[in-house]
Every structure is written in C-alpha cells, then in structure tokens.
ZAKEVEX-135405 format. One record per residue: z, x, y of N, C-alpha, C in turn. Coordinates in steps of 0.05 Angstrom, whole numbers, padded with zeros to 5 digits. Layout:
<rs>
<r><n_c3>Z</n_c3><n_c1>X</n_c1><n_c2>Y</n_c2><ca_c3>Z</ca_c3><ca_c1>X</ca_c1><ca_c2>Y</ca_c2><c_c3>Z</c_c3><c_c1>X</c_c1><c_c2>Y</c_c2></r>
...
</rs>
This chain:
<rs>
<r><n_c3>-00538</n_c3><n_c1>00097</n_c1><n_c2>00002</n_c2><ca_c3>-00532</ca_c3><ca_c1>00123</ca_c1><ca_c2>-00008</ca_c2><c_c3>-00554</c_c3><c_c1>00133</c_c1><c_c2>-00027</c_c2></r>
<r><n_c3>-00570</n_c3><n_c1>00116</n_c1><n_c2>-00038</n_c2><ca_c3>-00590</ca_c3><ca_c1>00125</ca_c1><ca_c2>-00057</ca_c2><c_c3>-00609</c_c3><c_c1>00145</c_c1><c_c2>-00046</c_c2></r>
<r><n_c3>-00619</n_c3><n_c1>00143</n_c1><n_c2>-00021</n_c2><ca_c3>-00637</ca_c3><ca_c1>00164</ca_c1><ca_c2>-00011</ca_c2><c_c3>-00623</c_c3><c_c1>00191</c_c1><c_c2>-00009</c_c2></r>
<r><n_c3>-00597</n_c3><n_c1>00191</n_c1><n_c2>-00002</n_c2><ca_c3>-00582</ca_c3><ca_c1>00216</ca_c1><ca_c2>00000</ca_c2><c_c3>-00579</c_c3><c_c1>00228</c_c1><c_c2>-00028</c_c2></r>
<r><n_c3>-00572</n_c3><n_c1>00211</n_c1><n_c2>-00048</n_c2><ca_c3>-00569</ca_c3><ca_c1>00221</ca_c1><ca_c2>-00075</ca_c2><c_c3>-00596</c_c3><c_c1>00231</c_c1><c_c2>-00087</c_c2></r>
<r><n_c3>-00617</n_c3><n_c1>00218</n_c1><n_c2>-00080</n_c2><ca_c3>-00644</ca_c3><ca_c1>00227</ca_c1><ca_c2>-00090</ca_c2><c_c3>-00651</c_c3><c_c1>00254</c_c1><c_c2>-00077</c_c2></r>
<r><n_c3>-00645</n_c3><n_c1>00257</n_c1><n_c2>-00052</n_c2><ca_c3>-00650</ca_c3><ca_c1>00283</ca_c1><ca_c2>-00038</ca_c2><c_c3>-00632</c_c3><c_c1>00304</c_c1><c_c2>-00050</c_c2></r>
<r><n_c3>-00607</n_c3><n_c1>00298</n_c1><n_c2>-00056</n_c2><ca_c3>-00589</ca_c3><ca_c1>00317</ca_c1><ca_c2>-00068</ca_c2><c_c3>-00600</c_c3><c_c1>00326</c_c1><c_c2>-00095</c_c2></r>
<r><n_c3>-00610</n_c3><n_c1>00308</n_c1><n_c2>-00111</n_c2><ca_c3>-00621</ca_c3><ca_c1>00314</ca_c1><ca_c2>-00137</ca_c2><c_c3>-00646</c_c3><c_c1>00331</c_c1><c_c2>-00134</c_c2></r>
<r><n_c3>-00663</n_c3><n_c1>00324</n_c1><n_c2>-00115</n_c2><ca_c3>-00688</ca_c3><ca_c1>00339</ca_c1><ca_c2>-00109</ca_c2><c_c3>-00681</c_c3><c_c1>00368</c_c1><c_c2>-00101</c_c2></r>
<r><n_c3>-00661</n_c3><n_c1>00371</n_c1><n_c2>-00085</n_c2><ca_c3>-00653</ca_c3><ca_c1>00397</ca_c1><ca_c2>-00075</ca_c2><c_c3>-00640</c_c3><c_c1>00414</c_c1><c_c2>-00096</c_c2></r>
<r><n_c3>-00623</n_c3><n_c1>00402</n_c1><n_c2>-00113</n_c2><ca_c3>-00608</ca_c3><ca_c1>00418</ca_c1><ca_c2>-00133</ca_c2><c_c3>-00619</c_c3><c_c1>00417</c_c1><c_c2>-00161</c_c2></r>
<r><n_c3>-00638</n_c3><n_c1>00399</n_c1><n_c2>-00166</n_c2><ca_c3>-00652</ca_c3><ca_c1>00399</ca_c1><ca_c2>-00192</ca_c2><c_c3>-00633</c_c3><c_c1>00395</c_c1><c_c2>-00216</c_c2></r>
<r><n_c3>-00638</n_c3><n_c1>00411</n_c1><n_c2>-00236</n_c2><ca_c3>-00622</ca_c3><ca_c1>00409</ca_c1><ca_c2>-00261</ca_c2><c_c3>-00594</c_c3><c_c1>00420</c_c1><c_c2>-00258</c_c2></r>
<r><n_c3>-00587</n_c3><n_c1>00430</n_c1><n_c2>-00235</n_c2><ca_c3>-00560</ca_c3><ca_c1>00440</ca_c1><ca_c2>-00231</ca_c2><c_c3>-00539</c_c3><c_c1>00419</c_c1><c_c2>-00228</c_c2></r>
<r><n_c3>-00548</n_c3><n_c1>00394</n_c1><n_c2>-00225</n_c2><ca_c3>-00530</ca_c3><ca_c1>00371</ca_c1><ca_c2>-00222</ca_c2><c_c3>-00539</c_c3><c_c1>00348</c_c1><c_c2>-00239</c_c2></r>
<r><n_c3>-00521</n_c3><n_c1>00331</n_c1><n_c2>-00247</n_c2><ca_c3>-00527</ca_c3><ca_c1>00306</ca_c1><ca_c2>-00260</ca_c2><c_c3>-00513</c_c3><c_c1>00284</c_c1><c_c2>-00244</c_c2></r>
<r><n_c3>-00529</n_c3><n_c1>00265</n_c1><n_c2>-00235</n_c2><ca_c3>-00518</ca_c3><ca_c1>00243</ca_c1><ca_c2>-00218</ca_c2><c_c3>-00518</c_c3><c_c1>00218</c_c1><c_c2>-00235</c_c2></r>
<r><n_c3>-00495</n_c3><n_c1>00205</n_c1><n_c2>-00236</n_c2><ca_c3>-00491</ca_c3><ca_c1>00180</ca_c1><ca_c2>-00251</ca_c2><c_c3>-00483</c_c3><c_c1>00159</c_c1><c_c2>-00231</c_c2></r>
<r><n_c3>-00496</n_c3><n_c1>00136</n_c1><n_c2>-00233</n_c2><ca_c3>-00490</ca_c3><ca_c1>00113</ca_c1><ca_c2>-00217</ca_c2><c_c3>-00478</c_c3><c_c1>00092</c_c1><c_c2>-00235</c_c2></r>
<r><n_c3>-00454</n_c3><n_c1>00082</n_c1><n_c2>-00228</n_c2><ca_c3>-00441</ca_c3><ca_c1>00062</ca_c1><ca_c2>-00245</ca_c2><c_c3>-00435</c_c3><c_c1>00038</c_c1><c_c2>-00227</c_c2></r>
<r><n_c3>-00443</n_c3><n_c1>00014</n_c1><n_c2>-00237</n_c2><ca_c3>-00438</ca_c3><ca_c1>-00011</ca_c1><ca_c2>-00223</ca_c2><c_c3>-00409</c_c3><c_c1>-00019</c_c1><c_c2>-00229</c_c2></r>
<r><n_c3>-00392</n_c3><n_c1>-00017</n_c1><n_c2>-00209</n_c2><ca_c3>-00363</ca_c3><ca_c1>-00023</ca_c1><ca_c2>-00213</ca_c2><c_c3>-00358</c_c3><c_c1>-00053</c_c1><c_c2>-00218</c_c2></r>
<r><n_c3>-00376</n_c3><n_c1>-00070</n_c1><n_c2>-00209</n_c2><ca_c3>-00374</ca_c3><ca_c1>-00098</ca_c1><ca_c2>-00215</ca_c2><c_c3>-00378</c_c3><c_c1>-00104</c_c1><c_c2>-00245</c_c2></r>
<r><n_c3>-00396</n_c3><n_c1>-00089</n_c1><n_c2>-00257</n_c2><ca_c3>-00402</ca_c3><ca_c1>-00093</ca_c1><ca_c2>-00285</ca_c2><c_c3>-00384</c_c3><c_c1>-00076</c_c1><c_c2>-00303</c_c2></r>
<r><n_c3>-00370</n_c3><n_c1>-00057</n_c1><n_c2>-00292</n_c2><ca_c3>-00354</ca_c3><ca_c1>-00038</ca_c1><ca_c2>-00307</ca_c2><c_c3>-00326</c_c3><c_c1>-00036</c_c1><c_c2>-00294</c_c2></r>
<r><n_c3>-00313</n_c3><n_c1>-00059</n_c1><n_c2>-00292</n_c2><ca_c3>-00287</ca_c3><ca_c1>-00060</ca_c1><ca_c2>-00278</ca_c2><c_c3>-00265</c_c3><c_c1>-00044</c_c1><c_c2>-00292</c_c2></r>
<r><n_c3>-00266</n_c3><n_c1>-00043</n_c1><n_c2>-00318</n_c2><ca_c3>-00246</ca_c3><ca_c1>-00028</ca_c1><ca_c2>-00333</ca_c2><c_c3>-00249</c_c3><c_c1>00002</c_c1><c_c2>-00327</c_c2></r>
<r><n_c3>-00273</n_c3><n_c1>00012</n_c1><n_c2>-00326</n_c2><ca_c3>-00278</ca_c3><ca_c1>00040</ca_c1><ca_c2>-00320</ca_c2><c_c3>-00270</c_c3><c_c1>00046</c_c1><c_c2>-00291</c_c2></r>
<r><n_c3>-00277</n_c3><n_c1>00028</n_c1><n_c2>-00273</n_c2><ca_c3>-00269</ca_c3><ca_c1>00032</ca_c1><ca_c2>-00245</ca_c2><c_c3>-00239</c_c3><c_c1>00034</c_c1><c_c2>-00242</c_c2></r>
<r><n_c3>-00224</n_c3><n_c1>00017</n_c1><n_c2>-00257</n_c2><ca_c3>-00195</ca_c3><ca_c1>00019</ca_c1><ca_c2>-00256</ca_c2><c_c3>-00185</c_c3><c_c1>00045</c_c1><c_c2>-00268</c_c2></r>
<r><n_c3>-00197</n_c3><n_c1>00052</n_c1><n_c2>-00291</n_c2><ca_c3>-00189</ca_c3><ca_c1>00077</ca_c1><ca_c2>-00304</ca_c2><c_c3>-00194</c_c3><c_c1>00102</c_c1><c_c2>-00286</c_c2></r>
<r><n_c3>-00216</n_c3><n_c1>00101</n_c1><n_c2>-00271</n_c2><ca_c3>-00223</ca_c3><ca_c1>00123</ca_c1><ca_c2>-00253</ca_c2><c_c3>-00209</c_c3><c_c1>00121</c_c1><c_c2>-00226</c_c2></r>
<r><n_c3>-00193</n_c3><n_c1>00100</n_c1><n_c2>-00223</n_c2><ca_c3>-00178</ca_c3><ca_c1>00096</ca_c1><ca_c2>-00198</ca_c2><c_c3>-00196</c_c3><c_c1>00094</c_c1><c_c2>-00173</c_c2></r>
<r><n_c3>-00218</n_c3><n_c1>00079</n_c1><n_c2>-00177</n_c2><ca_c3>-00236</ca_c3><ca_c1>00074</ca_c1><ca_c2>-00155</ca_c2><c_c3>-00224</c_c3><c_c1>00054</c_c1><c_c2>-00136</c_c2></r>
<r><n_c3>-00220</n_c3><n_c1>00062</n_c1><n_c2>-00111</n_c2><ca_c3>-00207</ca_c3><ca_c1>00044</ca_c1><ca_c2>-00091</ca_c2><c_c3>-00227</c_c3><c_c1>00033</c_c1><c_c2>-00071</c_c2></r>
<r><n_c3>-00250</n_c3><n_c1>00046</n_c1><n_c2>-00069</n_c2><ca_c3>-00270</ca_c3><ca_c1>00037</ca_c1><ca_c2>-00050</ca_c2><c_c3>-00298</c_c3><c_c1>00046</c_c1><c_c2>-00059</c_c2></r>
<r><n_c3>-00318</n_c3><n_c1>00033</n_c1><n_c2>-00049</n_c2><ca_c3>-00345</ca_c3><ca_c1>00040</ca_c1><ca_c2>-00057</ca_c2><c_c3>-00361</c_c3><c_c1>00046</c_c1><c_c2>-00032</c_c2></r>
<r><n_c3>-00379</n_c3><n_c1>00065</n_c1><n_c2>-00033</n_c2><ca_c3>-00384</ca_c3><ca_c1>00082</ca_c1><ca_c2>-00056</ca_c2><c_c3>-00361</c_c3><c_c1>00101</c_c1><c_c2>-00061</c_c2></r>
<r><n_c3>-00358</n_c3><n_c1>00109</n_c1><n_c2>-00086</n_c2><ca_c3>-00338</ca_c3><ca_c1>00130</ca_c1><ca_c2>-00093</ca_c2><c_c3>-00353</c_c3><c_c1>00153</c_c1><c_c2>-00105</c_c2></r>
<r><n_c3>-00346</n_c3><n_c1>00177</n_c1><n_c2>-00098</n_c2><ca_c3>-00359</ca_c3><ca_c1>00201</ca_c1><ca_c2>-00108</ca_c2><c_c3>-00338</c_c3><c_c1>00218</c_c1><c_c2>-00123</c_c2></r>
<r><n_c3>-00347</n_c3><n_c1>00228</n_c1><n_c2>-00146</n_c2><ca_c3>-00330</ca_c3><ca_c1>00246</ca_c1><ca_c2>-00161</ca_c2><c_c3>-00347</c_c3><c_c1>00269</c_c1><c_c2>-00171</c_c2></r>
<r><n_c3>-00337</n_c3><n_c1>00293</n_c1><n_c2>-00168</n_c2><ca_c3>-00351</ca_c3><ca_c1>00316</ca_c1><ca_c2>-00178</ca_c2><c_c3>-00334</c_c3><c_c1>00328</c_c1><c_c2>-00200</c_c2></r>
<r><n_c3>-00347</n_c3><n_c1>00332</n_c1><n_c2>-00223</n_c2><ca_c3>-00334</ca_c3><ca_c1>00343</ca_c1><ca_c2>-00246</ca_c2><c_c3>-00347</c_c3><c_c1>00370</c_c1><c_c2>-00252</c_c2></r>
<r><n_c3>-00331</n_c3><n_c1>00388</n_c1><n_c2>-00262</n_c2><ca_c3>-00341</ca_c3><ca_c1>00414</ca_c1><ca_c2>-00272</ca_c2><c_c3>-00327</c_c3><c_c1>00420</c_c1><c_c2>-00298</c_c2></r>
<r><n_c3>-00343</n_c3><n_c1>00424</n_c1><n_c2>-00319</n_c2><ca_c3>-00332</ca_c3><ca_c1>00429</ca_c1><ca_c2>-00345</ca_c2><c_c3>-00313</c_c3><c_c1>00407</c_c1><c_c2>-00354</c_c2></r>
<r><n_c3>-00319</n_c3><n_c1>00383</n_c1><n_c2>-00347</n_c2><ca_c3>-00303</ca_c3><ca_c1>00360</ca_c1><ca_c2>-00355</ca_c2><c_c3>-00278</c_c3><c_c1>00355</c_c1><c_c2>-00338</c_c2></r>
<r><n_c3>-00274</n_c3><n_c1>00371</n_c1><n_c2>-00318</n_c2><ca_c3>-00250</ca_c3><ca_c1>00368</ca_c1><ca_c2>-00301</ca_c2><c_c3>-00258</c_c3><c_c1>00357</c_c1><c_c2>-00273</c_c2></r>
<r><n_c3>-00244</n_c3><n_c1>00337</n_c1><n_c2>-00264</n_c2><ca_c3>-00248</ca_c3><ca_c1>00326</ca_c1><ca_c2>-00237</ca_c2><c_c3>-00240</c_c3><c_c1>00347</c_c1><c_c2>-00217</c_c2></r>
<r><n_c3>-00258</n_c3><n_c1>00355</n_c1><n_c2>-00199</n_c2><ca_c3>-00251</ca_c3><ca_c1>00375</ca_c1><ca_c2>-00179</ca_c2><c_c3>-00252</c_c3><c_c1>00364</c_c1><c_c2>-00150</c_c2></r>
<r><n_c3>-00265</n_c3><n_c1>00341</n_c1><n_c2>-00146</n_c2><ca_c3>-00267</ca_c3><ca_c1>00329</ca_c1><ca_c2>-00120</ca_c2><c_c3>-00272</c_c3><c_c1>00300</c_c1><c_c2>-00122</c_c2></r>
<r><n_c3>-00260</n_c3><n_c1>00284</n_c1><n_c2>-00104</n_c2><ca_c3>-00264</ca_c3><ca_c1>00255</ca_c1><ca_c2>-00104</ca_c2><c_c3>-00262</c_c3><c_c1>00245</c_c1><c_c2>-00076</c_c2></r>
<r><n_c3>-00280</n_c3><n_c1>00227</n_c1><n_c2>-00069</n_c2><ca_c3>-00279</ca_c3><ca_c1>00215</ca_c1><ca_c2>-00042</ca_c2><c_c3>-00291</c_c3><c_c1>00187</c_c1><c_c2>-00043</c_c2></r>
<r><n_c3>-00281</n_c3><n_c1>00170</n_c1><n_c2>-00025</n_c2><ca_c3>-00292</ca_c3><ca_c1>00143</ca_c1><ca_c2>-00023</ca_c2><c_c3>-00305</c_c3><c_c1>00140</c_c1><c_c2>00004</c_c2></r>
<r><n_c3>-00325</n_c3><n_c1>00123</n_c1><n_c2>00005</n_c2><ca_c3>-00340</ca_c3><ca_c1>00118</ca_c1><ca_c2>00030</ca_c2><c_c3>-00365</c_c3><c_c1>00135</c_c1><c_c2>00031</c_c2></r>
<r><n_c3>-00382</n_c3><n_c1>00128</n_c1><n_c2>00050</n_c2><ca_c3>-00407</ca_c3><ca_c1>00142</ca_c1><ca_c2>00053</ca_c2><c_c3>-00402</c_c3><c_c1>00171</c_c1><c_c2>00059</c_c2></r>
<r><n_c3>-00417</n_c3><n_c1>00189</n_c1><n_c2>00045</n_c2><ca_c3>-00414</ca_c3><ca_c1>00218</ca_c1><ca_c2>00049</ca_c2><c_c3>-00441</c_c3><c_c1>00229</c_c1><c_c2>00057</c_c2></r>
<r><n_c3>-00443</n_c3><n_c1>00246</n_c1><n_c2>00077</n_c2><ca_c3>-00468</ca_c3><ca_c1>00257</ca_c1><ca_c2>00085</ca_c2><c_c3>-00477</c_c3><c_c1>00278</c_c1><c_c2>00064</c_c2></r>
<r><n_c3>-00503</n_c3><n_c1>00283</n_c1><n_c2>00063</n_c2><ca_c3>-00515</ca_c3><ca_c1>00302</ca_c1><ca_c2>00044</ca_c2><c_c3>-00501</c_c3><c_c1>00329</c_c1><c_c2>00046</c_c2></r>
<r><n_c3>-00497</n_c3><n_c1>00339</n_c1><n_c2>00070</n_c2><ca_c3>-00485</ca_c3><ca_c1>00366</ca_c1><ca_c2>00072</ca_c2><c_c3>-00457</c_c3><c_c1>00368</c_c1><c_c2>00060</c_c2></r>
<r><n_c3>-00442</n_c3><n_c1>00346</n_c1><n_c2>00061</n_c2><ca_c3>-00415</ca_c3><ca_c1>00346</ca_c1><ca_c2>00050</ca_c2><c_c3>-00417</c_c3><c_c1>00348</c_c1><c_c2>00019</c_c2></r>
<r><n_c3>-00435</n_c3><n_c1>00332</n_c1><n_c2>00008</n_c2><ca_c3>-00438</ca_c3><ca_c1>00332</ca_c1><ca_c2>-00021</ca_c2><c_c3>-00447</c_c3><c_c1>00359</c_c1><c_c2>-00031</c_c2></r>
<r><n_c3>-00467</n_c3><n_c1>00371</n_c1><n_c2>-00017</n_c2><ca_c3>-00477</ca_c3><ca_c1>00398</ca_c1><ca_c2>-00024</ca_c2><c_c3>-00454</c_c3><c_c1>00418</c_c1><c_c2>-00022</c_c2></r>
<r><n_c3>-00439</n_c3><n_c1>00417</n_c1><n_c2>-00001</n_c2><ca_c3>-00417</ca_c3><ca_c1>00436</ca_c1><ca_c2>00003</ca_c2><c_c3>-00396</c_c3><c_c1>00434</c_c1><c_c2>-00020</c_c2></r>
<r><n_c3>-00389</n_c3><n_c1>00409</n_c1><n_c2>-00027</n_c2><ca_c3>-00369</ca_c3><ca_c1>00406</ca_c1><ca_c2>-00048</ca_c2><c_c3>-00380</c_c3><c_c1>00416</c_c1><c_c2>-00075</c_c2></r>
<r><n_c3>-00405</n_c3><n_c1>00411</n_c1><n_c2>-00080</n_c2><ca_c3>-00417</ca_c3><ca_c1>00421</ca_c1><ca_c2>-00105</ca_c2><c_c3>-00419</c_c3><c_c1>00451</c_c1><c_c2>-00105</c_c2></r>
<r><n_c3>-00426</n_c3><n_c1>00463</n_c1><n_c2>-00083</n_c2><ca_c3>-00428</ca_c3><ca_c1>00492</ca_c1><ca_c2>-00080</ca_c2><c_c3>-00400</c_c3><c_c1>00505</c_c1><c_c2>-00084</c_c2></r>
<r><n_c3>-00379</n_c3><n_c1>00492</n_c1><n_c2>-00075</n_c2><ca_c3>-00352</ca_c3><ca_c1>00503</ca_c1><ca_c2>-00078</ca_c2><c_c3>-00339</c_c3><c_c1>00497</c_c1><c_c2>-00105</c_c2></r>
<r><n_c3>-00353</n_c3><n_c1>00483</n_c1><n_c2>-00122</n_c2><ca_c3>-00342</ca_c3><ca_c1>00475</ca_c1><ca_c2>-00148</ca_c2><c_c3>-00342</c_c3><c_c1>00499</c_c1><c_c2>-00167</c_c2></r>
</rs>
C-alpha cells in the first residue's frame, strides 16, 4: 500500500496528512480504534471519523472518499 499512499500524498499535497501506525507495536491504539484487519484506513475531518475501511484500497477509492469528505 505504500506506493499508493505515496502517490496519494503526491497528488493531494498539503491537503492531506497520512499517518502510518504499526498495530503490532501499538495494540492498545488498534483496539481503541476498533481495527479488525490490516491495512485499515480511516479518514478524519475536523477531528471526526468520516470513513473507515479494512483491506487493500485502490487509489481512486481513497481519492473519492477524501473528495467527498
């Protein structure tokens, strides 16, 4: 997924912030965020969760979800 996330960041620039969290090293956070599978994607706007998905997501889906946020 890293190439897709890097392309997403290149395309959207400062309009997005991408955080990668190692769920093996941060199990408490993964539990708190209700992560059921990896990779897990969450889109927040103004501190509110607006979209969440597990599993590989294509670039166009991520862009679409961000655009609709």
